[in-house]
C-alpha positions in Angstrom: 209.9 196.7 111.2 210.9 198.2 107.8 208.4 197.7 104.9 209.4 197.1 101.5 208.9 199.6 99.0 205.3 200.0 97.1 206.6 199.3 93.5 207.8 195.8 95.1 204.3 195.3 96.5 202.5 196.3 93.0 204.8 194.1 90.9 203.8 191.1 93.5 199.9 191.9 92.8 200.0 192.9 89.2 198.4 189.9 87.7 195.2 190.3 90.4 192.3 190.4 88.2 189.9 193.6 87.8 186.8 192.3 88.4 183.6 194.1 89.8 181.6 191.6 90.3 181.6 188.7 93.3 183.5 185.6 92.6 182.9 182.5 95.2 185.9 181.7 97.8 184.9 179.0 99.9 186.7 178.6 102.9 187.2 175.0 104.0 188.5 174.4 107.4 188.6 172.1 110.5 189.6 168.6 110.1 190.7 165.7 112.4 193.9 166.4 112.9 195.4 167.8 116.0 195.6 171.1 114.4 191.9 171.6 114.1 192.0 174.7 116.3 194.6 176.2 114.6 192.7 175.8 111.1 189.5 177.2 112.6 191.6 180.3 113.5 192.7 180.8 110.1 189.5 180.7 108.7 188.1 183.2 111.3 190.8 185.5 110.2 190.4 185.0 106.7 186.9 185.6 106.4 187.3 188.5 109.0 190.1 190.3 106.4 188.8 189.3 103.2 187.2 191.7 100.6 183.5 191.2 100.8 182.9 193.2 97.3 185.3 191.1 95.3 184.4 187.7 96.9 181.2 186.1 98.0 182.8 184.1 100.8 181.1 181.0 102.2 182.3 178.5 105.1 182.6 174.8 104.6 184.0 172.6 107.8 185.2 169.4 108.7 184.6 168.4 112.1 187.1 166.6 114.3 184.8 163.7 113.8 184.8 164.0 110.1 181.4 165.2 109.3 181.5 168.1 106.6 179.3 171.1 107.5 177.9 174.3 106.0 177.4 176.6 108.7 173.8 177.7 108.6 174.5 181.4 109.8 176.4 184.1 108.3 179.8 184.5 109.5 180.5 188.0 111.5 183.6 188.2 114.0 182.4 189.0 117.6 183.6 189.8 120.9 183.8 186.2 122.2 187.4 186.2 120.5 188.7 183.8 118.0 186.3 180.9 117.7 186.9 177.2 117.1 184.0 174.8 116.4 181.6 177.4 117.5 181.6 178.4 113.9 179.8 175.3 112.7 178.0 174.9 115.7 174.9 175.6 114.2 175.6 174.1 110.5 173.9 171.4 108.7 175.8 168.3 107.2 176.2 168.2 103.6 177.3 165.6 101.1 180.5 166.0 100.0 179.9 165.1 96.7 176.9 167.4 96.3 178.4 170.1 97.8 181.7 170.4 95.6 179.5 169.7 92.8 177.4 172.9 93.8 180.8 175.0 94.2 182.2 173.4 90.7 179.2 174.6 89.2 179.1 178.2 90.7 182.9 178.3 89.3 184.0 178.6 92.8 187.6 178.5 94.4 188.1 176.7 97.7 190.7 177.8 100.1 191.7 174.6 102.1 192.7 176.7 105.1 193.6 173.1 106.8 196.9 172.3 108.7 198.2 168.9 109.1 197.6 165.2 107.9 193.9 164.9 106.6 194.1 168.4 104.7 197.7 169.5 104.0 198.8 166.1 103.0 197.0 165.9 99.5 194.2 163.9 100.2 191.6 167.1 100.4 193.9 168.0 97.2 193.2 164.8 95.7 189.4 164.9 96.4 189.0 168.7 95.2 190.7 167.4 91.6 188.6 164.5 91.3 185.8 166.8 91.6 187.2 169.3 89.1 187.1 172.1 92.0 189.6 175.1 91.5 191.6 175.4 95.0 194.3 177.6 96.3 197.7 175.7 97.1 199.9 173.4 96.2 199.1 170.0 94.7 198.8 166.4 95.6 202.4 165.6 95.1 204.1 168.5 97.1 201.5 168.3 99.7 202.3 164.8 100.5 205.9 165.3 100.2 206.3 168.7 102.4 204.0 167.2 104.9 206.6 164.2 105.6 209.7 165.5 107.0 211.5 162.3 105.9 210.4 162.5 102.3 211.1 166.5 102.4 214.4 166.1 103.2 215.2 163.1 100.7 213.6 165.4 97.7 216.0 168.0 98.8 219.0 166.3 99.3 218.6 164.5 96.0 218.4 168.4 94.6 221.5 169.1 96.3 220.1 171.5 98.7 221.3 171.9 102.5 219.2 170.0 105.2 220.0 169.4 109.1 221.6 166.0 109.4 219.1 163.4 110.9 218.0 159.9 111.7 214.6 158.4 111.3 212.9 155.6 113.0 209.7 153.7 113.2 207.8 154.7 116.5 208.2 151.5 117.6 212.2 151.4 117.1 213.2 152.3 120.6 215.8 149.6 120.7 217.7 152.1 117.5 217.6 155.2 120.3 221.3 154.2 121.6 223.0 154.0 118.5 221.3 157.0 117.5 222.5 159.3 120.5 225.5 158.1 119.7 225.7 159.5 116.2 223.9 162.5 116.4 225.2 163.7 120.2 223.1 165.4 122.6 220.9 167.6 122.8 218.7 165.9 120.3 215.4 167.4 118.5 212.5 164.8 118.3 209.9 165.2 115.8 206.7 163.4 114.6 207.0 163.0 110.5 204.2 164.4 109.6 203.0 166.9 111.9 203.2 170.6 112.0 203.1 173.7 114.4 205.5 172.2 116.5 202.6 169.8 117.9 204.6 166.6 119.6 208.1 168.2 119.0 210.3 167.5 122.1 214.2 168.3 123.0 216.5 165.6 124.8 219.5 166.1 126.8 219.9 162.8 128.0 218.7 158.9 127.4 215.6 158.9 129.5 214.3 162.7 127.8 215.1 161.0 124.6 212.8 158.2 125.4 210.3 160.4 126.7 210.5 162.8 123.4 210.3 159.7 121.0 207.3 158.5 123.1 205.7 161.7 122.8 206.5 162.0 118.7 205.0 158.6 118.2 201.6 159.7 119.6 201.1 161.6 116.6 203.3 159.6 113.8 204.2 156.0 112.9 207.4 157.5 112.3 210.0 159.9 114.0 212.7 161.9 113.1 215.7 162.8 115.2 218.2 165.9 114.9 221.0 167.2 116.5 220.5 170.7 117.8 221.4 173.4 115.6 222.3 176.4 117.7 221.6 179.2 115.2 219.3 181.8 114.2 216.0 180.9 112.6 215.4 182.7 109.4 212.0 182.2 107.4 210.8 183.1 103.9 207.3 183.4 102.4 206.6 182.1 98.7 204.1 183.6 96.4 203.6 182.6 93.0 203.3 179.2 90.5 205.1 177.3 88.1 203.7 179.4 85.0 204.0 182.7 87.1 207.1 183.5 88.4 207.8 182.5 92.1 208.9 185.0 94.4 210.2 185.3 97.5 209.7 187.9 100.5 212.7 189.3 102.0 213.8 186.9 104.7 212.5 187.4 108.4 213.9 186.2 111.7 211.9 184.7 114.5 213.1 184.9 117.9 211.3 182.4 120.2 209.8 183.1 123.2 210.6 179.7 124.6 213.5 177.5 124.0 212.3 176.8 120.2 209.3 178.2 118.2 206.7 176.2 120.1 202.9 175.8 119.4 202.3 178.4 122.2 204.3 181.1 120.7 203.2 180.3 117.0 199.2 180.5 118.1 198.6 181.2 122.1 200.9 184.2 122.8 202.9 187.0 121.6 206.2 186.1 123.1 208.0 185.4 119.9 209.7 188.6 118.0 209.2 188.8 114.0 212.3 190.9 112.8 211.1 192.0 109.4 213.5 192.5 107.6 215.9 190.1 109.1 218.9 192.1 109.9 221.2 190.6 107.4 223.7 192.0 104.9 221.9 192.4 101.4 224.2 189.5 100.1 222.7 187.2 103.0 219.5 188.4 102.0 219.9 187.4 98.5 221.1 184.1 99.2 218.1 183.4 101.5 215.7 184.8 98.8 217.5 182.3 96.0 217.7 179.3 98.4 213.7 179.7 99.3 213.0 179.6 95.4 215.4 176.9 94.9 213.6 174.8 97.8 210.3 175.8 96.0 211.1 174.8 92.7 212.6 171.4 93.8 209.4 170.3 95.9 207.2 171.9 93.2 205.2 174.5 95.3 202.1 176.3 93.6 200.5 179.6 95.3 202.1 179.9 98.6 204.5 177.9 100.9 206.6 179.3 103.7 210.6 178.0 104.1 212.4 177.7 107.6 215.8 177.9 107.8 218.3 177.4 110.8 221.2 179.1 110.1 224.7 178.5 111.9 227.1 181.2 110.9 229.7 178.8 110.8 227.9 175.9 108.6 225.8 177.7 107.0 222.1 178.0 106.3 220.0 174.4 107.0 216.3 173.8 105.2 214.4 173.0 108.2 211.0 172.4 106.7 208.7 173.9 104.4 205.3 174.7 105.1 202.8 174.3 102.4 199.5 176.1 104.3 200.8 178.4 106.6 199.0 179.6 109.2 196.6 182.8 108.8 195.6 183.4 112.4 196.1 186.9 113.6 199.8 185.9 114.8 200.8 183.7 111.9 203.9 185.1 110.1 203.1 184.2 106.4 200.2 187.0 105.9 202.1 189.0 108.6 205.5 189.4 106.2 203.4 190.2 103.2 201.9 193.0 105.0 204.7 194.5 106.4 205.9 194.3 102.8 203.1 196.2 101.3 200.6 193.8 100.2 197.6 193.7 102.4 196.0 190.6 103.6 192.5 191.4 101.0 195.1 191.8 98.1 197.1 188.3 99.3 193.8 186.8 99.3 193.0 188.0 95.9 196.4 187.0 94.6 196.1 183.8 95.9 192.8 183.5 94.4 194.3 184.1 91.2 197.0 181.4 91.3 194.3 178.9 92.5 192.5 179.4 89.4 195.6 179.6 87.2 196.7 176.0 88.4 193.5 174.5 88.1 193.6 175.9 84.6 196.8 174.5 83.6 195.9 171.0 85.1 192.8 171.3 82.5 194.8 171.6 79.6 196.5 168.5 80.2 196.0 165.7 78.0 193.2 163.2 78.8 194.0 160.8 76.2 197.0 158.7 74.7 195.8 159.5 71.1 197.5 162.6 69.6 195.5 162.8 66.4 192.4 165.3 66.2 190.1 163.2 64.2 
């Protein structure tokens, strides 16, 4: 893996505020989605790698039953391995509005390390905006669009950007499968429309496998996306920045899956997948992927961070596979690894995301709240 030059890294983090004091950073994690455990691991890694001299870091959890909990003991990594619910096992329940009011009064910033529905779909972002709390990451609209694979494709197609051909169906429309299979041809990828981390994703090589894959995906979402299998390379670019701050893309990286496709196990439970950084591409192709990633980010309105995933068929060209608006921050996750490789350490990445969150919050605060244009 070849790191980028230090000037590139320095440019990325040049706007980080110099602050000798501690700023409050609240890592919000957990949630009711099937990605609960991934979120817990992301929180563990964020807190373990955030500069304690720069930030006063607090944890705030959402349990799988929807309760909000503040851990009652100091967070400290230990030898028992990455945690799940043990991070908040000894916590105390809190009133959501009281807690958000406390964070707002202390001028804190929330890092919503939540993945999937109920955290990455605009619901928590809306809650934080109602409470006037600054937060890291994309806003309500972009979260809502990008969590839904169907809506994402529609927005990208409207912007003239290339997506994998697809068919969408309601979870109970199994009678449509024969026609869809004829249109797409086997093999077919089947995905829940609003789930991440490859949860509920399956492949089908015949009608029986297609019915089974749709039944699996339908357990996670009320709508399902079906795509022809694209035989090609998996290329990913990490985005960093705001509308008000030039959106930047990392050099493209390539994922070599450890399985038929990049599975949940590859992403979070083992190290079989390989990350090639930068991807073995010509300079022309590298520049093309970076340009396309930024176009994607602008089309959906990325703020703070996102990861754009491509499928590259060298004969047909690149297809945009998906946009992950809150990439994993676990020890195996690609987003922090990519910036680390290019010279931006995990602590510096958190600092940059903090500043971008503050900037986005300030921009929202400047918008008019009255139809009147006079100053009287």
